[in-house]
C-alpha positions in Angstrom: 173.4 45.9 65.5 173.4 48.2 68.5 174.4 51.3 66.5 171.6 50.8 64.0 169.2 50.3 66.8 170.1 53.6 68.3 169.3 55.3 65.0 165.7 54.0 65.1 163.2 56.5 66.5 161.0 54.6 68.9 158.6 57.5 69.3 157.7 57.6 65.7 154.7 55.5 64.8 154.1 54.0 61.4 151.6 55.8 59.2 148.0 55.0 60.0 144.8 55.1 58.1 143.3 57.7 60.4 141.5 60.6 58.7 143.7 63.7 58.7 141.4 66.7 59.0 144.2 69.2 58.6 145.3 67.6 55.3 141.7 67.5 54.1 141.1 71.2 54.8 144.4 72.0 53.1 143.4 70.0 50.0 140.0 71.7 50.1 141.6 75.1 50.1 144.1 74.1 47.3 141.2 72.8 45.2 138.7 75.5 46.0 138.5 76.7 42.4 137.6 73.2 41.2 135.0 72.9 43.9 133.5 76.3 42.9 133.6 75.3 39.2 131.7 72.0 40.0 129.2 73.9 42.1 128.8 76.5 39.4 128.3 73.8 36.7 125.8 72.0 38.9 123.9 75.3 39.6 123.9 76.1 35.8 122.6 72.5 35.2 119.8 73.1 37.6 118.9 76.4 36.1 118.9 75.0 32.5 116.9 72.0 33.6 114.2 74.2 35.2 114.3 76.7 32.3 114.2 74.3 29.4 112.3 71.2 30.7 108.8 70.9 29.4 106.4 71.3 32.4 104.0 68.4 32.8 100.8 69.0 34.7 98.6 66.4 36.3 94.8 66.9 36.6 92.7 64.4 38.7 89.1 63.9 39.5 87.3 61.5 41.7 84.0 59.7 40.9 81.9 57.2 42.6 80.0 54.5 40.8 76.5 53.6 42.1 74.7 50.4 41.2 71.2 51.2 42.5 68.3 52.4 40.3 65.7 54.1 42.6 62.9 54.0 40.0 63.3 50.3 39.4 63.5 49.6 43.1 60.2 51.4 43.7 58.5 49.7 40.8 60.1 46.3 41.6 61.4 46.2 38.0 64.4 43.8 37.8 67.7 44.9 36.3 69.5 41.6 35.6 72.6 43.3 34.3 73.3 45.1 37.5 76.4 43.8 39.4 78.6 45.2 42.2 81.7 44.7 40.0 83.1 48.0 38.5 85.9 46.4 36.4 83.7 47.1 33.3 83.4 50.8 34.1 87.2 51.0 34.6 87.8 49.4 31.2 85.3 51.7 29.6 87.0 54.8 31.1 90.3 53.6 29.7 88.9 52.6 26.4 89.9 54.2 23.1 86.2 54.6 22.3 85.5 56.9 25.3 88.7 58.9 24.8 87.8 59.4 21.2 84.4 60.6 22.2 86.0 63.1 24.6 88.4 64.3 21.9 85.4 64.9 19.5 83.8 67.1 22.1 86.8 69.3 22.5 88.6 71.7 20.1 91.4 69.3 19.5 91.0 68.7 15.8 93.6 71.5 15.1 96.6 71.9 17.5 98.2 75.3 17.8 101.8 75.8 18.9 104.3 78.6 19.6 107.9 77.5 18.7 110.7 79.0 20.6 114.5 78.5 20.4 114.4 75.3 22.5 110.8 74.5 23.4 107.4 74.3 21.8 104.4 75.7 23.7 100.9 74.2 23.3 98.5 77.1 22.7 95.3 75.1 23.5 92.4 77.7 23.9 95.1 80.4 24.0 95.9 80.9 20.3 95.6 84.4 18.8 94.2 82.8 15.7 92.0 79.9 14.6 91.8 77.9 11.5 89.1 75.8 9.8 90.3 73.0 7.6 88.8 70.6 5.1 91.3 67.8 4.4 91.7 66.6 0.8 94.9 64.6 1.3 95.5 62.7 4.5 99.3 63.1 4.1 98.9 66.7 5.5 97.7 65.4 8.8 100.3 65.9 11.5 102.5 68.2 9.4 103.5 71.5 10.8 102.0 74.5 8.9 103.8 77.7 9.9 101.8 81.0 9.9 102.7 84.6 10.1 100.5 87.7 9.9 102.1 90.7 8.0 98.7 92.5 8.6 95.4 91.7 10.2 94.0 90.9 6.7 96.8 88.7 5.4 98.4 85.5 6.6 101.4 83.7 5.2 101.3 79.9 5.3 104.3 77.7 4.7 104.7 73.9 5.0 106.4 70.9 3.3 104.2 68.8 1.1 104.3 65.0 0.7 107.1 65.4 -1.8 109.3 67.4 0.5 108.8 70.6 -1.4 108.4 73.9 0.5 105.1 75.6 -0.1 104.5 79.2 0.9 101.4 81.2 0.0 99.7 84.4 1.2 96.0 84.0 2.1 93.2 86.4 3.1 91.9 86.1 6.6 88.3 85.1 7.2 88.1 83.6 3.7 88.4 80.1 2.4 91.5 79.3 0.4 92.2 76.1 -1.6 95.4 74.2 -1.5 96.1 70.9 -3.1 96.0 69.0 0.2 93.4 71.0 2.1 91.0 73.9 2.1 91.5 76.4 4.9 90.0 79.5 6.4 92.2 81.6 8.8 90.5 83.6 11.5 92.7 86.1 13.4 91.1 86.5 16.8 93.6 88.9 18.4 96.2 90.6 16.1 97.6 92.8 18.9 98.4 89.8 21.1 100.0 88.1 18.1 102.3 91.0 17.4 103.2 91.4 21.1 104.2 87.8 21.3 106.3 88.1 18.2 108.0 91.2 19.5 108.8 89.8 22.9 110.3 86.6 21.6 111.8 87.3 18.2 112.7 83.7 17.5 109.2 82.4 18.2 107.2 81.0 15.3 103.6 80.0 15.3 102.4 76.9 13.6 99.5 74.5 13.7 98.7 71.0 12.5 95.7 68.9 11.8 95.3 66.0 14.2 94.2 62.4 13.6 91.8 61.7 16.4 92.7 58.0 16.5 96.4 58.7 16.8 95.6 61.4 19.4 93.4 58.9 21.4 96.2 56.4 21.3 98.6 59.0 22.6 96.2 60.2 25.3 95.5 56.7 26.5 99.2 56.4 27.6 98.8 59.6 29.7 95.5 58.5 31.3 95.3 56.5 34.4 92.4 55.1 36.3 93.0 54.2 40.0 90.6 52.4 42.4 90.7 54.5 45.6 88.2 52.4 47.6 86.8 49.2 46.2 84.0 49.1 48.8 82.8 52.6 48.1 83.5 52.1 44.3 85.4 55.3 44.1 87.8 55.9 41.1 90.4 58.5 40.4 90.8 59.7 36.8 94.2 61.3 36.2 95.7 62.8 33.0 99.1 64.3 32.4 100.0 66.8 29.7 102.1 69.9 29.2 99.0 72.1 28.9 97.0 72.2 32.2 93.9 73.5 30.6 93.8 70.7 28.1 94.3 68.2 30.8 91.4 69.7 32.9 89.1 69.8 29.9 89.9 66.2 28.8 89.3 64.8 32.2 86.0 66.6 32.4 85.0 65.5 28.9 85.8 61.8 29.8 83.6 62.1 32.8 80.8 63.7 30.8 81.0 61.1 28.0 81.1 58.3 30.5 77.9 59.5 32.2 76.1 60.0 28.8 77.2 56.5 27.7 76.0 55.0 30.9 72.5 56.6 30.7 72.1 55.7 27.0 73.2 52.1 27.5 70.7 51.6 30.3 67.9 53.4 28.5 68.4 51.3 25.4 67.0 48.2 27.1 63.9 50.0 28.4 63.3 51.5 25.0 63.3 48.1 23.4 60.6 46.9 25.9 58.5 50.0 25.3 58.6 49.5 21.6 57.5 45.9 22.0 54.6 46.9 24.3 53.5 49.7 22.0 53.3 47.3 19.1 51.2 44.9 21.1 49.0 47.7 22.4 48.3 48.8 18.8 47.4 45.2 17.7 45.2 44.5 20.7 43.4 47.9 20.4 42.5 47.1 16.8 41.2 43.7 17.7 39.2 45.0 20.6 37.7 47.7 18.5 36.7 45.2 15.9 35.3 42.8 18.5 33.2 45.6 20.0 31.7 46.5 16.5 30.9 42.9 15.8 29.1 42.5 19.1 27.0 45.6 18.6 26.0 44.5 15.1 25.2 41.0 16.3 22.9 42.3 19.1 21.2 44.7 16.8 20.6 42.2 14.0 19.6 39.2 16.2 17.9 41.1 19.0 20.0 39.2 21.5 21.2 40.8 24.7 22.7 37.8 26.5 21.6 35.7 29.5 23.9 35.7 32.4 21.9 33.0 34.1 22.6 30.3 31.5 26.0 31.3 30.4 27.8 32.3 33.6 29.3 28.9 34.3 30.1 28.5 30.6 31.8 31.9 30.4 33.8 31.5 33.7 35.3 28.2 32.7 36.0 29.3 29.2 37.6 32.5 30.5 39.9 30.6 32.7 41.0 28.4 29.9 41.3 31.3 27.5 43.5 33.2 30.0 45.9 30.3 30.3 45.9 29.9 26.5 46.7 33.7 26.0 49.4 33.5 28.6 50.9 30.5 26.9 50.7 32.3 23.5 52.5 35.3 24.9 55.2 33.1 26.5 55.7 31.3 23.1 55.9 34.7 21.3 58.6 35.7 23.8 60.5 32.5 23.1 60.3 33.1 19.4 61.6 36.6 19.9 64.5 35.4 22.0 65.3 32.7 19.4 65.2 35.4 16.7 67.7 37.6 18.7 70.0 34.7 19.1 70.0 33.7 15.4 72.0 36.8 14.4 75.7 37.5 13.6 77.7 36.8 16.7 79.4 40.2 16.3 75.9 41.9 16.5 74.6 39.8 19.4 73.4 42.1 22.2 72.5 40.3 25.4 70.9 43.5 26.8 68.2 43.2 24.1 67.3 39.7 25.3 67.2 40.3 29.0 64.3 42.8 29.0 62.1 40.4 26.9 62.8 37.6 29.4 61.7 39.6 32.5 58.5 38.3 34.1 58.3 35.1 32.0 57.6 31.7 33.5 60.9 30.3 32.3 63.0 33.3 33.4 64.6 31.2 36.1 65.6 28.4 33.8 67.1 30.6 31.0 68.5 33.5 33.1 71.6 31.6 34.2 72.5 30.6 30.6 72.0 34.2 29.3 74.2 35.5 32.1 76.9 33.0 31.2 76.6 34.1 27.6 76.9 37.7 28.7 80.0 36.9 30.8 81.7 35.2 27.8 80.9 38.3 25.6 82.5 40.6 28.3 85.5 38.4 28.6 85.9 38.4 24.8 85.8 42.3 24.8 88.4 42.5 27.6 90.8 40.1 25.7 90.4 42.1 22.5 92.0 45.1 24.3 95.3 43.2 24.4 95.0 40.5 21.7 94.3 40.3 18.1 91.0 38.8 16.8 92.7 35.9 15.3 94.5 34.9 18.5 94.0 31.5 20.1 92.4 33.1 23.2 89.7 34.7 21.0 89.1 31.5 19.1 88.6 29.7 22.4 86.2 32.3 23.6 84.3 32.2 20.3 84.0 28.4 20.6 82.6 28.7 24.1 80.2 31.3 22.9 78.9 29.1 20.1 78.5 26.1 22.6 76.6 28.3 25.1 74.4 29.8 22.3 73.6 26.3 21.0 72.7 25.1 24.5 70.5 28.1 25.0 68.7 27.6 21.6 68.2 23.9 22.4 66.6 24.8 25.8 64.4 27.4 24.1 63.2 24.8 21.5 62.5 22.3 24.2 60.5 24.8 26.2 58.7 25.9 23.0 57.8 22.3 22.1 56.4 21.8 25.6 54.5 25.1 25.3 53.0 24.0 21.9 51.9 20.7 23.4 50.3 22.5 26.3 48.5 24.9 24.0 47.1 22.0 22.1 45.7 20.5 25.2 44.1 23.8 26.2 42.5 24.1 22.8 41.0 20.6 23.2 39.7 21.5 26.6 38.1 24.6 25.2 36.5 22.7 22.4 35.2 20.1 24.9 33.7 22.8 27.1 32.0 24.4 24.2 30.5 21.1 23.1 29.1 20.5 26.6 27.1 23.7 26.4 26.0 23.0 22.8 22.5 22.9 24.0 22.5 26.6 24.7 20.7 28.4 22.0 22.9 29.1 19.1 22.6 33.0 19.1 23.2 33.1 22.8 26.3 31.0 22.4 27.5 33.1 19.6 27.0 36.3 21.6 28.8 34.8 24.6 31.7 33.8 22.4 32.0 37.3 21.0 31.8 38.8 24.4 34.4 36.4 25.7 36.8 37.4 22.9 36.3 41.1 23.7 36.9 40.6 27.5 40.1 38.7 26.7 41.4 41.5 24.6 40.3 44.1 27.2 42.3 42.3 29.9 45.3 42.0 27.7 45.1 45.6 26.8 44.9 46.7 30.4 47.9 44.5 31.4 50.0 46.0 28.6 49.1 49.5 29.7 50.2 48.8 33.2 53.5 47.4 32.0 54.1 50.4 29.7 53.5 52.8 32.6 55.9 50.9 34.8 58.7 50.9 32.2 58.1 54.6 31.3 58.5 55.6 34.9 61.6 53.4 35.1 63.1 55.1 32.0 62.3 58.5 33.4 64.2 57.6 36.5 67.4 56.7 34.7 70.3 58.9 35.8 74.0 58.4 35.6 75.4 55.9 38.0 78.5 58.0 38.6 78.8 60.9 41.1 81.6 63.4 40.8 83.2 63.7 44.2 86.1 65.9 43.2 85.9 68.1 40.1 89.0 68.5 37.9 90.7 71.8 38.4 93.6 73.5 36.6 96.8 72.9 38.7 99.0 75.9 39.7 102.3 74.0 39.8 103.5 71.3 37.3 104.1 67.8 38.5 107.5 67.9 36.7 110.0 69.3 36.7 109.7 69.5 40.5 111.7 72.7 41.4 112.5 71.7 44.9 113.4 68.1 44.0 115.7 69.3 41.1 117.4 71.9 43.3 117.9 69.3 46.0 119.1 66.6 43.5 121.6 68.9 41.8 122.8 70.1 45.2 123.4 66.5 46.2 125.2 65.8 42.9 127.3 68.9 43.4 128.2 67.9 46.9 129.0 64.3 45.9 131.2 65.4 43.0 133.0 67.9 45.2 133.6 65.3 47.9 134.6 62.8 45.2 137.2 65.3 43.9 138.4 66.1 47.4 138.6 62.5 48.6 140.2 61.4 45.4 142.9 64.1 45.9 143.1 63.2 49.6 143.7 59.5 49.0 146.0 60.1 46.0 147.9 62.7 47.9 151.5 61.3 47.8 153.5 64.5 48.4 155.3 65.5 51.6 153.7 68.7 52.8 154.8 69.3 56.4 157.4 68.2 58.9 154.7 66.0 60.4 154.6 64.0 57.2 158.3 63.4 57.4 158.1 62.3 61.0 155.3 59.9 60.3 157.0 58.3 57.4 160.5 58.0 58.7 161.6 55.0 60.8 164.8 56.7 62.1 165.8 59.6 64.3 167.2 62.7 62.6 167.2 66.5 63.0 164.7 68.8 61.3 167.1 71.7 60.7 164.4 74.1 59.5 161.7 75.0 57.0 162.2 77.3 54.0 158.9 79.0 53.1 157.7 79.0 49.6 159.0 81.9 47.5 156.0 83.8 46.2 157.6 85.2 43.1 159.0 83.7 39.9 162.8 83.4 40.3 165.5 82.0 38.2 166.9 78.6 39.2 169.2 78.8 42.3 169.0 82.6 42.6 170.5 84.1 45.8 167.6 85.9 47.5 168.8 86.4 51.1 170.9 89.4 50.1 168.0 91.2 48.3 165.9 91.7 51.4 167.8 90.5 54.6 164.8 91.3 56.8 162.4 89.2 54.7 160.6 86.0 55.9 162.8 83.8 53.7 166.0 85.4 55.0 164.7 84.8 58.6 164.2 81.2 57.8 167.7 80.7 56.6 168.9 82.5 59.8 167.0 79.9 61.8 168.8 77.2 59.8 172.2 78.9 60.4 171.4 79.0 64.2 170.3 75.3 64.3 173.6 74.3 62.6 175.4 75.0 65.8 173.5 72.1 67.5 174.7 69.6 64.9 178.5 70.3 65.2 180.0 72.5 67.9 183.7 71.8 67.2 186.0 74.7 66.2 187.6 75.3 62.9 186.5 75.1 59.3 183.5 72.9 58.5 182.3 70.9 55.5 178.6 71.0 54.5 177.2 68.5 52.0 173.7 69.2 50.5 171.8 66.6 48.6 168.2 65.5 47.8 166.4 62.5 46.2 165.8 63.9 42.7 166.3 67.2 40.9 164.1 70.2 41.4 163.8 69.7 45.1 165.7 73.0 45.7 169.1 71.7 47.0 171.1 74.2 44.9 168.8 77.0 46.0 169.1 76.1 49.6 172.9 75.6 49.4 173.4 79.0 47.8 171.2 80.9 50.3 172.6 79.0 53.3 176.1 80.1 52.1 174.8 83.6 51.6 173.2 83.9 55.1 176.4 82.5 56.7 178.6 84.8 54.7 176.3 87.7 55.7 177.4 87.0 59.4 181.1 87.5 58.5 182.1 83.9 57.8 184.0 83.1 54.7 182.1 80.6 52.6 182.8 78.8 49.3 180.3 76.7 47.3 181.4 73.7 45.2 179.1 72.4 42.4 179.7 68.7 42.4 176.4 67.9 40.5 178.4 67.7 37.3 175.6 66.0 35.3 173.2 68.9 35.8 175.2 71.9 37.1 173.3 74.9 38.3 175.6 77.0 40.6 176.8 79.1 37.7 173.2 79.9 36.8 172.5 81.1 40.3 175.5 83.5 40.2 175.2 84.3 36.4 178.7 83.1 35.9 180.6 81.2 33.2 181.1 77.4 33.5 184.1 76.9 31.3 186.2 75.7 34.2 185.4 74.3 37.5 185.3 71.0 39.5 185.6 68.8 36.5 188.7 70.5 35.3 190.2 70.6 38.8 189.7 66.9 39.4 191.7 66.1 36.3 194.4 68.7 37.1 193.7 70.7 34.1 193.2 74.0 36.0 194.6 75.4 39.2 192.4 75.9 42.2 192.9 79.6 42.4 191.9 80.0 38.7 188.5 78.3 39.3 187.5 80.2 42.4 185.0 83.0 41.5 183.6 85.7 43.7 179.9 86.5 44.1 178.4 89.9 44.5 178.0 89.2 48.3 181.1 89.7 50.4 182.7 86.5 51.9 180.8 84.2 49.4 182.9 82.5 46.7 182.0 79.6 44.5 183.5 77.0 42.1 181.2 75.9 39.2 181.0 72.4 38.0 182.9 73.0 34.8 182.3 71.2 31.5 180.2 68.1 31.9 182.6 65.1 32.1 181.8 61.6 30.7 182.8 59.9 34.1 181.7 62.1 37.0 181.6 59.2 39.5 185.2 58.2 38.9 186.3 61.8 39.3 184.5 62.2 42.6 186.0 59.0 44.1 189.5 59.6 42.6 190.9 61.2 45.9 191.6 64.5 44.3 188.4 65.9 45.8 189.6 65.4 49.4 192.8 67.3 48.6 190.8 70.2 47.2 188.5 70.3 50.2 191.4 70.3 52.7 193.1 73.1 50.7 189.9 75.2 50.8 189.4 74.6 54.5 192.6 76.5 55.0 191.1 79.6 53.3 187.4 79.4 54.2 185.4 78.8 57.4 182.8 76.7 55.6 182.9 74.6 52.4 179.5 73.8 51.0 179.2 71.0 48.4 176.2 70.8 46.1 176.0 67.0 45.6 174.1 65.2 42.9 170.7 63.7 44.0 171.3 60.4 45.9 168.0 59.1 44.7 169.4 59.0 41.2 173.1 58.4 41.6 175.3 57.5 44.6 178.3 59.8 43.7 177.9 62.1 46.7 177.4 59.6 49.5 181.1 59.4 50.4 181.2 63.3 50.7 178.0 63.2 52.8 179.6 60.7 55.2 182.6 63.0 55.7 180.6 66.2 56.1 180.2 68.0 59.4 176.8 69.2 58.2 175.1 66.5 56.0 171.9 68.2 54.8 169.0 66.5 53.0 166.5 68.7 51.1 162.8 67.7 50.9 160.5 70.0 48.9 157.0 70.5 50.2 154.2 69.6 47.8 156.7 68.1 45.4 158.8 65.3 47.0 157.0 61.9 47.2 156.4 60.2 50.5 158.6 57.2 49.6 161.6 59.6 49.3 161.9 59.3 53.1 163.1 55.8 52.6 166.3 57.3 51.1 166.9 59.3 54.3 166.4 56.1 56.4 168.8 54.3 54.1 171.5 56.9 54.4 171.2 56.9 58.2 171.0 53.1 58.7 173.0 51.6 55.9 175.5 54.5 55.3 175.9 55.3 59.0 175.2 59.1 58.5 173.8 59.7 61.9 174.1 63.5 61.8 172.0 63.8 58.7 169.6 66.7 59.0 166.5 67.5 56.9 165.4 70.9 55.6 161.8 71.2 54.3 161.9 73.5 51.3 159.1 75.4 49.6 156.6 75.1 52.5 153.3 76.9 51.9 152.9 78.9 55.1 149.2 79.4 54.4 148.7 75.7 55.1 149.5 76.4 58.7 146.7 79.0 58.9 144.2 76.3 57.9 145.3 73.9 60.7 147.5 71.7 58.6 150.8 71.2 60.4 150.4 74.4 62.4 151.6 73.0 65.7 155.1 72.4 64.5 157.8 75.1 64.4 161.1 75.3 62.6 163.8 73.2 64.1 161.6 71.8 66.9 160.9 75.3 68.3 164.3 76.8 67.7 164.0 80.2 66.1 161.4 80.9 63.5 157.8 79.6 63.7 154.7 79.4 61.5 152.8 82.5 62.3 154.5 85.3 60.3 152.7 85.0 57.0 154.5 84.8 53.6 157.3 86.6 51.9 156.7 89.8 50.0 159.3 91.9 48.2 158.5 95.1 50.0 158.4 93.6 53.5 160.2 95.8 56.1 161.0 95.5 59.7 158.3 97.9 60.8 155.6 95.9 59.2 156.5 92.6 60.9 155.4 93.3 64.4 152.1 94.7 63.1 151.4 91.6 61.1 152.5 89.4 64.1 150.0 91.0 66.4 147.3 91.0 63.8 147.7 87.3 63.5 147.6 86.9 67.2 144.4 88.9 67.4 142.8 86.7 64.8 
């Protein structure tokens, strides 16, 4: 228990979840090409998005809705349909009716396009040609008709008919040409511009198509928005988005113009109805007045009667008062009859605005006004519901039922008032007859003359009253102006609303950074390879020696090739010299030594390290022999380019003599014994006892015996040899060996009591130290060779090393 406790390294902490900046920078450098590729793709995506996205432009205008009519205010002419609510104006601005009117006022019946390789460009008001079309077959509407101009007098039209057949025909410009589906005249406005565009973009084609205004209005309504900016000030913003900024500007302006025209016409319509009524009454009264005047003159001339004011003044005054009341009642009853006539029409043709002007000024305006307003509100509600519901929907049926009830209620009220008015007129006529009978004693001719004069005066007063009303409504009509004021005119925008260049660049940059960080952090968190000595120290729970670090060989070399003899002054040779020096601190006893080299799995470089350690020790004058005990996957013979017909497998079964199996390498003092033919039972051969005899015999001839053991992570054949070795070495390959391989080292030290086990980090990328990853650790805890010398090159010489060293120091 105590011995195992001594093997545990108390200074080594267990791995933590702290962020390792050095490792992150190392992974960043290692994956820099992937990062650059991601950033390049993101940049390309941003460029393609900006290049091939259809630009969308937004055009806006601000209007203010007024509800005051200055002329009516001055004349005190009531406008019963005026309200402070602008919801009706908003619905009108968004209505298909107004959009259709705006489309009709613009050159949108034919749409012109330039078709590129990826995009189609709307040539609204910018087309080098125009066409006039008379449609014979509606199937041609919306179909693309391509056009080309071989000369300024000829045009080639091509399109697909309703049967899918391709039609192509040459037509003369400025002349009408008949096709089956349409009749057309092509007008080339700018042939030079057309040819320039065709030459600049060879793949561009020009085409046009006839547009259905209803379909276009439906499409435009989706791009039109009406926003209330200030309800108190009644300001509205009209916005429209489209790929053509000039079309957007013209459409917004056209909608404003059509709205103003509609507003003026709607308000003038009521006054026009009143004026028509007054003109009819004036004409009738004028005729009656002229006839009455002629009759009076003839009566006076024939009867020589000039009238007596003294006898008839009382009679005339009283009769005039009664007649005035009777006339007023007659007018009121006529108005009621007119209103009843307007109400007894088709509900679809019912116009409340034709009834309101007739009602103005009447004695029963107050009693009927509320009912008519309620009827008007129901009609408005019905129109609003029709925007989103079908005519046969339950909502519409309910509204129509309410309309019928309200209409019947109004008609009943009118009949009741009319009956009362008829009764009143009857009483007035009786009073007039009674008054006439009271003055029956007046001479007959005088009475007749008075009667004729009274009739004339009545018509004269009525005529004067109608003239006054006509003057008032004429002035009111002349004062009609649009209730909308344009606060901000629509203008052509310079920059599109989308794609937003800055937003797209920023967005793609963020995506590129996120993807790059995702790759880096994924690699960081999935990083499971041992890279530096620091990784080994963090992961191990025991104490062992770090014998040294073998830098990564920068060239392609055969498996297990001896490299220290090729350039003894190279970086990699210096690394093995450091290992050779550090071996003295493991075992200082005199006499021949046994070195056992192993690893966790294959391809960690144990054979490469064993050969080159043997080579560097032999280079110092020691006699060294290598034994290939990895009989399952032998490699020593490959490193020395030797035969493998005999070796350890044949020695362990006493088939060959030891002297016959020893082979000399090209380097002095370095011999080797290959593994020999692969046996079926390598484990039994290793533990048979024959191996110990061979080792003892070789110790008598060599200063160092190096055994290349099989990987202990796969098989346990070589553990017994490692326990007996003076130099037990465990090879870990940087950027290849997994972190959990360190558990095998701990197991060998704790369970197998191999306390002298030393670790060599093979294949270390020296550039990782230059980026701050593991740079504070030297080979062998500061013994010998450190990190700052760069990497191995074939032509490195001794003179270059100091220069590179000082250059690194200067940096």
